[in-house]
N, C-alpha and C positions, 0 to 999 in steps of 0.2 A: 286609781290612777297612780302609777309608779312615781311620778314627780313629787307627790306629796310626802313620799318617804325618803327623799334625797335631802340631805343636809344643805341649807342655803349656802354655807361657806364652800361646800364641795362644788355646788353648781357655779359659784363665782370662779373658782379655780378652773373648772372645766371650760367655762365660757372663755376665759383668758387663753387657755391652751388651744381651744378651737380657733380663735382669732389668730393666734401665733402660727399654728400649723397650716391653716387654710388661706388666710388673707395675707399675712406678712410674708409667708414663703411662696405666695401666689400659686398654691396648689389647686386653686379653683380652675386654673387653666388646663389641668390634666383631664384628658378624656377618661371617663369611667371612674372618676373619684367617688368612693362610697363612704358612707357614714361608718360602716363597720371597720374599714381600713383606717380611718382617722381615729376611731375609738381605740383601736389596737396600738397605734403610734403614740397616742397621749395616755395610754394605759388606763382606760376606764371601760366599764361595761357599756355595750352599745345602748342599753336602756337608759343609762345615766346620760349619755350624750344626747339621746332623743329627748329626754325630759328637760335637759338644759336648753336645747334648741326651742322647745315649746315655751318654756318659761321666760327665757331671756330674749329670744329673737322672734317669738310669736309665729313661727313657721316650722316646716320640716327642713331637714338638712338639704335635700335636693333643691327645693325652691330657693333656699337661702344662697346656695352656691350658684344657682342659675341667675340670681340677682347680680352677683359680682361679675359673672360672665357677660351679662347684658350690659353692665356699666362699661366693661372693657370693650365690648363690641361697639358701643356708642362712641368711644374714643377713636376706634379705628374708622368708623363710618364718617366721622367729622374730619378726619385727617385728609387733606387734599392730596398728599403723597400716596395715599392708599386707595384713591378713587377708582383705580383699575382692577382692584381685587374683586373677585367674584364672591357672592354671598357664601358659597360653599367653602371658599378659602377662609373667609372671616369666621365662619362657624367652627371650622377646624382649629383656627388659631385661638379661639375662645374656649375650647375644650368640649364643645357639644359633640354628641355621638353622630349627629346627622344634621343636614340642613333643615329638615322638617322639625327636629327637636329645637333647633335654634329659632326658627320662625315662631313656633308655639310658645316657647319661653319668652321671647321678646314681646310678643303680643300680650302675653299674660302680665308681664312686668311693666310694660310701657304703653299698652293700648294702641299700638301702631306697629306696622311691619318694619323690619330693618330697611327694606328698600324705600319705603315712604319716609323713614327717618333720614336716610342718606340724602334723598332728594330735597328735603326741607333744609338740611344743614349745609349742603355744598352749593 
């Protein structure tokens, strides 16, 4: 396993760079965001990024990003001013490639569909 060969201090630096690049810059809202792209921007090998994700976040890059997208979707779904938005529009605003991908990720992360969540919250 590659992660056992990566220096812990390097992983800490990469973790901080991932958070800065993806979360603080809200890049998780970009459709098609890839781990390889983020690795290139933060100047690390994609394997190092993957090892850092596994070690520090206990998940893969895609699932981690989708968690942030789902959190943002929940904010939109609770907002009464956004109640007329279609699920397709919300999925696009959150960076999902399709409405189907949105529903699948939302179910996986929250155990409920986005429409069920909206009905509960509004």
